[in-house]
C-alpha positions as a Python dict, from the first residue, in 0.01 Angstrom:
ca = {
    (1, 'X'): (0, 0, 0),
    (2, 'X'): (267, 247, -54),
    (3, 'X'): (576, 164, -104),
    (4, 'X'): (824, 227, 179),
    (5, 'X'): (1166, 362, 111),
    (6, 'X'): (1447, 151, 238),
    (7, 'X'): (1527, 430, 499),
    (8, 'X'): (1140, 461, 614),
    (9, 'X'): (1135, 2, 605),
    (10, 'X'): (1434, 58, 811),
    (11, 'X'): (1219, 256, 1115),
    (12, 'X'): (1008, 60, 1067),
    (13, 'X'): (1193, -259, 1153),
    (14, 'X'): (1362, -62, 1415),
    (15, 'X'): (1044, 48, 1608),
    (16, 'X'): (911, -345, 1577),
    (17, 'X'): (1243, -414, 1739),
    (18, 'X'): (1193, -165, 2012),
    (19, 'X'): (881, -333, 2111),
    (20, 'X'): (957, -670, 2057),
    (21, 'X'): (1255, -616, 2321),
    (22, 'X'): (1017, -511, 2522),
    (23, 'X'): (848, -821, 2484),
    (24, 'X'): (1191, -1029, 2567),
    (25, 'X'): (1316, -888, 2824),
    (26, 'X'): (925, -925, 3007),
    (27, 'X'): (950, -1276, 2888),
    (28, 'X'): (1251, -1383, 3016),
    (29, 'X'): (1209, -1209, 3313),
    (30, 'X'): (867, -1376, 3376),
    (31, 'X'): (999, -1714, 3259),
    (32, 'X'): (1259, -1676, 3508),
    (33, 'X'): (986, -1577, 3811),
    (34, 'X'): (766, -1856, 3664),
    (35, 'X'): (442, -1595, 3707),
    (36, 'X'): (372, -1247, 3460),
    (37, 'X'): (593, -979, 3510),
    (38, 'X'): (635, -648, 3382),
    (39, 'X'): (980, -464, 3435),
    (40, 'X'): (1033, -119, 3444),
    (41, 'X'): (1199, -119, 3120),
    (42, 'X'): (917, -232, 2964),
    (43, 'X'): (822, 122, 2958),
    (44, 'X'): (1164, 256, 2791),
    (45, 'X'): (1117, 44, 2512),
    (46, 'X'): (750, 131, 2445),
    (47, 'X'): (832, 498, 2405),
    (48, 'X'): (1100, 434, 2179),
    (49, 'X'): (880, 202, 1937),
    (50, 'X'): (596, 383, 1949),
    (51, 'X'): (813, 766, 1845),
    (52, 'X'): (955, 522, 1552),
    (53, 'X'): (622, 389, 1426),
    (54, 'X'): (407, 701, 1440),
    (55, 'X'): (621, 856, 1218),
    (56, 'X'): (653, 533, 1058),
    (57, 'X'): (261, 520, 1023),
    (58, 'X'): (241, 895, 862),
    (59, 'X'): (528, 827, 620),
    (60, 'X'): (268, 498, 508),
    (61, 'X'): (-36, 726, 526),
    (62, 'X'): (-156, 469, 774),
    (63, 'X'): (-445, 645, 1011),
    (64, 'X'): (-573, 262, 1166),
    (65, 'X'): (-118, 258, 1337),
    (66, 'X'): (-89, 580, 1384),
    (67, 'X'): (-429, 661, 1577),
    (68, 'X'): (-270, 412, 1783),
    (69, 'X'): (70, 514, 1809),
    (70, 'X'): (-17, 848, 1959),
    (71, 'X'): (-280, 711, 2209),
    (72, 'X'): (1, 450, 2344),
    (73, 'X'): (252, 690, 2348),
    (74, 'X'): (69, 918, 2608),
    (75, 'X'): (26, 607, 2811),
    (76, 'X'): (367, 454, 2803),
    (77, 'X'): (492, 810, 2945),
    (78, 'X'): (221, 836, 3154),
    (79, 'X'): (329, 491, 3328),
    (80, 'X'): (675, 623, 3319),
    (81, 'X'): (559, 913, 3535),
    (82, 'X'): (384, 728, 3772),
    (83, 'X'): (730, 473, 3822),
    (84, 'X'): (920, 745, 3875),
    (85, 'X'): (654, 941, 4101),
    (86, 'X'): (654, 613, 4328),
    (87, 'X'): (1027, 533, 4309),
    (88, 'X'): (1193, 914, 4413),
    (89, 'X'): (885, 1070, 4500),
    (90, 'X'): (795, 1354, 4255),
    (91, 'X'): (806, 1347, 3869),
    (92, 'X'): (759, 1562, 3559),
    (93, 'X'): (454, 1555, 3402),
    (94, 'X'): (424, 1372, 3059),
    (95, 'X'): (179, 1593, 2850),
    (96, 'X'): (480, 1770, 2719),
    (97, 'X'): (691, 1535, 2640),
    (98, 'X'): (451, 1382, 2426),
    (99, 'X'): (319, 1649, 2293),
    (100, 'X'): (698, 1727, 2192),
    (101, 'X'): (741, 1312, 2089),
    (102, 'X'): (405, 1310, 1881),
    (103, 'X'): (459, 1671, 1685),
    (104, 'X'): (867, 1554, 1605),
    (105, 'X'): (752, 1209, 1471),
    (106, 'X'): (431, 1306, 1298),
    (107, 'X'): (673, 1581, 1080),
    (108, 'X'): (937, 1347, 1036),
    (109, 'X'): (671, 1133, 808),
    (110, 'X'): (460, 1396, 673),
    (111, 'X'): (697, 1463, 419),
    (112, 'X'): (648, 1140, 225),
    (113, 'X'): (440, 1114, -79),
    (114, 'X'): (373, 1474, -120),
    (115, 'X'): (266, 1411, -480),
    (116, 'X'): (-84, 1207, -363),
    (117, 'X'): (-361, 1413, -195),
    (118, 'X'): (-353, 1286, 193),
    (119, 'X'): (-701, 1179, 135),
    (120, 'X'): (-654, 964, -169),
    (121, 'X'): (-328, 821, 46),
    (122, 'X'): (-580, 740, 326),
    (123, 'X'): (-825, 567, 114),
    (124, 'X'): (-591, 384, -74),
    (125, 'X'): (-418, 234, 197),
    (126, 'X'): (-730, -34, 248),
    (127, 'X'): (-1073, -128, 140),
    (128, 'X'): (-1292, 34, 402),
    (129, 'X'): (-1423, -310, 532),
    (130, 'X'): (-1034, -405, 616),
    (131, 'X'): (-986, -58, 747),
    (132, 'X'): (-1268, -90, 988),
    (133, 'X'): (-1148, -430, 1127),
    (134, 'X'): (-833, -278, 1156),
    (135, 'X'): (-961, 32, 1405),
    (136, 'X'): (-1153, -245, 1596),
    (137, 'X'): (-828, -430, 1606),
    (138, 'X'): (-661, -116, 1721),
    (139, 'X'): (-887, 10, 1975),
    (140, 'X'): (-873, -342, 2173),
    (141, 'X'): (-530, -329, 2133),
    (142, 'X'): (-463, -23, 2289),
    (143, 'X'): (-753, -49, 2524),
    (144, 'X'): (-557, -267, 2699),
    (145, 'X'): (-323, 33, 2803),
    (146, 'X'): (-646, 199, 2908),
    (147, 'X'): (-706, -101, 3137),
    (148, 'X'): (-349, -103, 3268),
    (149, 'X'): (-348, 284, 3314),
    (150, 'X'): (-709, 307, 3468),
    (151, 'X'): (-603, 59, 3700),
    (152, 'X'): (-281, 231, 3790),
    (153, 'X'): (-409, 578, 3869),
    (154, 'X'): (-632, 413, 4112),
    (155, 'X'): (-325, 254, 4285),
    (156, 'X'): (-69, 495, 4208),
    (157, 'X'): (174, 293, 4050),
    (158, 'X'): (205, 164, 3727),
    (159, 'X'): (57, -186, 3778),
    (160, 'X'): (-40, -449, 3480),
    (161, 'X'): (-385, -660, 3514),
    (162, 'X'): (-416, -1010, 3375),
    (163, 'X'): (-642, -865, 3125),
    (164, 'X'): (-379, -643, 2930),
    (165, 'X'): (-295, -1017, 2773),
    (166, 'X'): (-658, -1163, 2669),
    (167, 'X'): (-684, -786, 2481),
    (168, 'X'): (-340, -806, 2348),
    (169, 'X'): (-419, -1146, 2152),
    (170, 'X'): (-767, -1012, 2045),
    (171, 'X'): (-643, -702, 1950),
    (172, 'X'): (-319, -829, 1779),
    (173, 'X'): (-530, -1113, 1591),
    (174, 'X'): (-749, -853, 1417),
    (175, 'X'): (-407, -585, 1359),
    (176, 'X'): (-220, -856, 1173),
    (177, 'X'): (-524, -973, 921),
    (178, 'X'): (-546, -623, 860),
    (179, 'X'): (-156, -597, 802),
    (180, 'X'): (-202, -857, 572),
    (181, 'X'): (-456, -715, 384),
    (182, 'X'): (-236, -439, 343),
    (183, 'X'): (52, -628, 263),
    (184, 'X'): (272, -453, 536),
    (185, 'X'): (615, -674, 637),
    (186, 'X'): (661, -418, 924),
    (187, 'X'): (346, -443, 1121),
    (188, 'X'): (299, -777, 1016),
    (189, 'X'): (662, -904, 1183),
    (190, 'X'): (553, -694, 1504),
    (191, 'X'): (232, -874, 1541),
    (192, 'X'): (330, -1193, 1497),
    (193, 'X'): (620, -1173, 1786),
    (194, 'X'): (376, -1018, 1959),
    (195, 'X'): (144, -1328, 2000),
    (196, 'X'): (364, -1555, 2109),
    (197, 'X'): (452, -1350, 2360),
    (198, 'X'): (64, -1268, 2481),
    (199, 'X'): (42, -1634, 2486),
    (200, 'X'): (286, -1743, 2658),
    (201, 'X'): (204, -1491, 2934),
    (202, 'X'): (-153, -1638, 2939),
    (203, 'X'): (45, -1994, 2979),
    (204, 'X'): (220, -1844, 3283),
    (205, 'X'): (-106, -1676, 3491),
    (206, 'X'): (-262, -1991, 3402),
    (207, 'X'): (-6, -2192, 3608),
    (208, 'X'): (59, -1963, 3870),
    (209, 'X'): (-314, -1937, 3925),
    (210, 'X'): (-279, -1594, 4092),
    (211, 'X'): (-283, -1254, 3930),
    (212, 'X'): (-33, -1049, 3819),
    (213, 'X'): (236, -963, 4053),
    (214, 'X'): (206, -623, 3914),
    (215, 'X'): (-170, -615, 3872),
    (216, 'X'): (-469, -646, 4072),
    (217, 'X'): (-227, -811, 4396),
    (218, 'X'): (3, -509, 4369),
    (219, 'X'): (-284, -271, 4394),
    (220, 'X'): (-456, -488, 4681),
    (221, 'X'): (-143, -413, 4864),
    (222, 'X'): (-108, -29, 4798),
    (223, 'X'): (-446, 17, 4914),
    (224, 'X'): (-334, -227, 5246),
    (225, 'X'): (2, -26, 5294),
    (226, 'X'): (-213, 360, 5241),
    (227, 'X'): (-506, 245, 5490),
    (228, 'X'): (-202, 140, 5758),
    (229, 'X'): (-81, 440, 5745),
    (230, 'X'): (-378, 627, 5809),
    (231, 'X'): (-524, 400, 6049),
    (232, 'X'): (-244, 237, 6240),
    (233, 'X'): (-366, -60, 6507),
    (234, 'X'): (-367, 42, 6876),
    (235, 'X'): (-24, -42, 7026),
    (236, 'X'): (-47, -210, 7320),
    (237, 'X'): (82, -41, 7645),
    (238, 'X'): (340, -220, 7836),
    (239, 'X'): (289, -273, 8211),
    (240, 'X'): (448, -42, 8433),
    (241, 'X'): (727, -211, 8602),
    (242, 'X'): (626, -279, 8982),
    (243, 'X'): (854, -308, 9287),
    (244, 'X'): (869, -686, 9509),
    (245, 'X'): (756, -571, 9865),
    (246, 'X'): (1076, -624, 10105),
}
């Protein structure tokens, strides 16, 4: 593992603090509602964490984490766009902010370890078998947001299906094993805290015995409202007043 300088260790820990904050807010609101919820602040913290962790991963030459953050950053920004569009009726696109933030993060992390060729630095990060395990974990971990974004696009608003938490647990376990092998305290810390939140949300979902309020049931509500707007039910015609004969 490329030794992280104190500054970059701080960047990585700050990124994990952002990711932990998003789930801490989500956890507290879910506990208060006694069901699994996904507040809008979740996406704002996600963007901040992804930008910082992408820069950290590039500095560490960690392809597994960097690829996950690139995809995740695009999904987070797209969800913010959907939330704003649902609330305001319009919103700027996510593509330009994604390109700008991703380029800034990569540019910030690239100067590290210039004395080591890039290919060699990546190869030294982990053995091929562990690299493959980490990539599988990252696919599952990022795939949760792909599923979430697909359902959000169908609903026209940011939603979160129950499968999100199952994919979170599976991907987090694999990434935790990868991070332990790589000896990266930043990733180990983030995945350890995340596992607690994911499992707790599964408990809340099972206890509620109903879909996430911001998941499948919300999508059905949106479709029902649209159907009602397109095909409103016929209104009954009130009977005409009749004059009583004198």
